[in-house]
N, C-alpha and C positions, 0 to 999 in steps of 0.2 A: 342469498343475494348472487346473482349472476354476472360474470364479467365477460366483457367482450374481447376476443382475441383477434386482433388484425392479422391479415395474410401477408401484408407487408410492413416495413418499419417506415414511419413517417420521417421525411427527411428535413432535419433541421440544422444543416450545417451552418447556415447564416448565425444561428444562436451561439454556436461555439466560437465563430469568428468574433461575435460581440464580446464573448467572454475572454478571448485573447486579448482584446483592446483593454478590458478591465484590469487584467494581470499585468500588462504592460505599463498602465498607469500607476498602479500600486508600485511597480519597481523602480518608477521615474520619480518619486516623490523625494522628500528632503533627504540629504546625505545620512547614511547609517553612522551613528557614533562609532568611534575606533574602540575595539574590545580591549579591555585591561590585560596587562601581561599575566601570564598564568604562573609565572615562576618556575622553579624546579619541579620536576616530577617527584610527587611524594613516594611513588613505589611502594604502596602499602598492599598491593596485590601483585603476585608474580604472574605475568604474562608473556609468553614467548611466541615468535613468529614461526609457525610451523611450515608454511610453505607459500610461493607465490605462484602466479600463472598470469595469462593475458588473454583478453577477449577482443580488445579495441575499443576506441572511443565511445563514451556513452554520453550524450549531451540532454538527455532526459532521464527522469527517474524510472527505468525499468526495473520491475521487481525481480528479485531472485526467487527460484523455486526449489524448495528442499523436499525430497523424497528419500527416507531413510539415511543412507550414507551419500546420496547423490545431490549435488547442487547444480541447477541448470541456469545458464546466464545468457543474456543476449546483449549484443551492442547495437547502437542507433543505426549502423549502416546495414544490418541484416544478417549479422554472423550469430549463430546459436551454438552453444558448447556445453557439455556436461562433464562435471569433474568429480572425482572422488574425494569427499570431505577430509578423509583422513591423511592422505598423501599429497593432494592436488594433482593427481594424475589425470589427464585428459582421457575422457571415456569416448566421446565422439564430438565431431564438429561439423557444421554445415553452413554454407554461405547461401542465403536466399536471393541475394542480389538486388534487395529492395529495403529501403528505411522502415524501422519498426517503430510503431506508436505505442503498444501496448503489450506486455507480456513479463514473465514467461509463465504459463500455466502448464501443469503436468500432473499426471497420476504415477509417475514413475516410468511409465512406458511411452504413452503418447505426450507429445508437447504441443502447444498452441500459442500462437501469437497473433497480433493485428498490425497490419502494415499501414503506412502513412497514406496509401493509396486506398484504404478502406477494405482491404482483403483480410478475411479470417484463414490463416494456414495452420493445418494441423500435420504434425510428423511423428512418424514412428521411428525411434532410434535415429533421428537426424536425417530420414528420408520422408519427403513430403508425400502424403498420400490424398489429401485433397484441399481445396480452397473454396470459399464462397465470398461473393462480392457483397458487401454491406451497404446499405443506404444511409447509413450515419456513421461518424467516426467513433472510436472507442480508445478510451485512454485507461483501461481497467484490464488486468490480466485476466484471460479466460479461466474458468474453472473446469478442469477435466476430472469427472466423477462419475461412476455409476454407468459407464458405457455411453456417456453424453458430454457434450461441450457446452457449457453455459457462457452467455456474453452479455455484458451491461454496456449499452451504447448511449451516446450522448444525447438521443432523443428521449431519455428516460425509459429504456425499453430493456427487457431481459428476454433473449431467445435462446432456445435449447436446439442443438444439433445433434444427430446420430454419431457417435464418435468414429465410427468405421466408415460409413458412408457420406457423411456430411449432409444428409437429408435434413430440412428444418421440420422439427417436431411441433414446436409451439412458440408464440410470441406473446409477452404481455407488456402493455404499455400503460404507464401511469400518468395523470395529469401533474403538472408542476410548474414552477416559476420559469419565465422564458429564458433565463440565463443558466448556463451550466459551466463547471470548472474544467480547464484543460489539464486535468491531473487525475490519478487513480481514484475511483470510488470504492464503495463496499460491495463485495460479492464473495460469498463463502457458503460451503455445505456445513450444517449443524444438524447432526443426527439425520432425521429423514426430512429435513426442511432445508431449502434453499433460502438463503438471507441475503437481501439486496437493500442497498440504498437508494431511495428516491427522494431527491430534495433533502430535507431535514428529517425523513422518517426512515426507519427500517421497517421491511416488509418480509414476512415469511411467505414462500411460495412453495406449492406442490411441485416436486421435481419432475413429475411424470406428465403433468397437465398444465402446469403454469397457473393454476387457481390462486388467488389470494388467501391465505389462511388467517393472516392478522397484519396490522400496521400499527407502528409504535412511534410517536414523534419525539425526537431527540432535541429538536430546535423548531420553532415556528417562525416562518418569515415574518418580518416586521420592517417598517420604513415606508417611504413615500415614493420610492423608485425601484427599479428592477435591481440595481447595484446594491442598494441597501437590503433588499429582500433575499439576497443569494446566501443560502444556508446549506448547500450541499455537503453530505457527508463524504470523508475523505479516508482512503485506506492508509495505513492498516488499521487492525482492530485489536482490541483486547479480550481474549476469549478465555473463560474458565468454565468448562462443562457446557451447560447450555446458555450462560450467561454472557452476552456479546457487549462490549463497550466500545463506543466509536466517537469521533470528532465530528462536530458539524462547523464548517469553514467559518472561522473567525465569529463563532457564536457560543458553542457550548460543548461539553463533554458528557455523555451519558451512557448508562447501561440498560440493558433491556434483557428480560428473561424470554428467551426465544421459545421455550416449552409452552409458556402461557400467552406469550406476545404482549407483555405488560412492561412499561417504564418503571424501572427500580429507583433511578434518581437521575437528574440532569442539573448540571452546574455551569453557570457562564465561564467561558474561556476563549481566549483570543489567540488561537493558533491556527496554522495551515496544513500542518501534516498530521499523520495519525498517531495512535497510542498504542501502547503494549502494556503488559502487566504480569502478574501473578495471582495467587489465591488470596493475597493480602492487599495489594495496591493496584491502582491503575496510574501509569507514567505517560506524561506527555510534556512536549516543549511548547512554549509560547512564542509568537513571531518576534519577540524581543531577545530571545534565549533564555528565559526562565525555565528551569525544569521544575515539574510539579508532580507530587504524588497525591493522589486521591484515595482515600480509604474505599476499598471495593464495596463494603457493606452498605455504607450511606452517603458517599460522595464527598464527606468532608476533607478539607486539606491536611494532609499529614505533615507535609514540609514542602518547602520551596527553596531551591538553590538559584543563587544568581551568579555563580562562579563563570558561567559560559556566555554572559550577555553577548549579543550582537555577533554571534559567530556563524548564524545560518545552520542550525542544527537540524540533523535528520530526525526521522521518527526514532523513538528510543527502543531498545530491547532488554527486556528483564533476563538476567542471566545469573542464576544462584543468587548469591548476596549482593549482586551488583545490577546497575542500570547502565547501559553502554549507548553512546550517542556518537555520531560523526560529525564533522564540521567542514566549513568551506576550505580550510587549509589541509584537509586530508587527515587530521588527526582523528584519533578513536578514544574517547573519554571513558573511563570506568569510574561511576559514582556509587557510593554505598546506598543500598535500597532502603536503609533505615532512616539516613538523615540527609542524603544528597551530597555529602562530602566528598572530594576527589580521591580516589584510591589509587588510580596510575592513569597512565596515557601512552598510547602507541602511536607512532607515525607512519605513513604509507609513503606516497610519491610526492606530495605537496599539492596535488590537485584535489578539487572538492569531491566529497561524498554526497552524491545525490539521493541515493536510496539507502534506507536504513540497514544496519546489519542482520544477519540471519544466523541462526544457530543450527548447525548440522552435525549430530553425533559428537556433541562436545566440542567442535571447533567453530568459532566466531568468524564469519565470513563476510568481507566487505568488497566492494568494487568502486574504483576511483573515476572520475571524469575521463582520464587519460585511458581508461580501460584496463587497468592493472587490478588483479584479484589477490587479496591477502587473506590467509587463514592463520587466525590467531588461536592459541589454546592456553586457557588459565591453568597454572600448574597448583 
């Protein structure tokens, strides 16, 4: 089978605008119930605050990128900074002067972001080396790997650029439903395959040519209108070897064997942020705040915790014997991976966590809406 590679990206900015209306309508629905009081911290796990730093206000869920001991962070106003995860020491900082829509992607040397003016910017140690104008918005952090920069845009296209020159190498556009989400999708490298989310499907692409190796549906669009049929895959994902598990927006959670391009399982789930996991479980949060563990092997539920209902939780992170989530009050909750019981919680600055925590060389790092960075270390 042959695939056609367009020389230009199709411009579907209007579709993204419609999706914005959709998300606004969802947020203006019935008033959210008041969360129950959590009571005193059980303090069953010892966690200490190792360091703090600041990057500036973050009003959208910009991803943090970890490369070995370095954490690269961006704020909404266009500031990028890299920090040593052990000490919190600032390694470099640069101000782009333009608001950022997606990022950060990095291979440890080069970093990439997308601006709200639809420019892809690539930097070397904080110094801009090239930029490319895009014909569609992007809300997904670029992937920098193998001397290339890969980008997923809102017109369901993946484009590859030469990392040093910015020359466009290929573009692959897939058909899909007419609406897209204004939030990060799925794009990652697994072995010698670039894995991307197109609508409710994962697709494996050849990183050198963009040709499609396989497609695997996690969720199938259903319903009578475009809003009901919206099933975009959302980042982050739970990866274990070649198995990648992902969430389809308000539809399902499922796992795909990327070596064969086959769906291992898919289960109904009503959440809007990504998943994470380990070799035993896949963890996710539902839109009402339930935290769920699915067994990685067959997708059956292992446990459900309702202790954090109605707290606007972030994507979870599996850390040792814990599952860690942040919430809208800036609290960081550590749950048992075995049964979801609360182990401990830490506080930040009282402003919401919009992006899930990351783990960098044993330090758990979170960024608040106010732009403060906290490094926690379990003891």
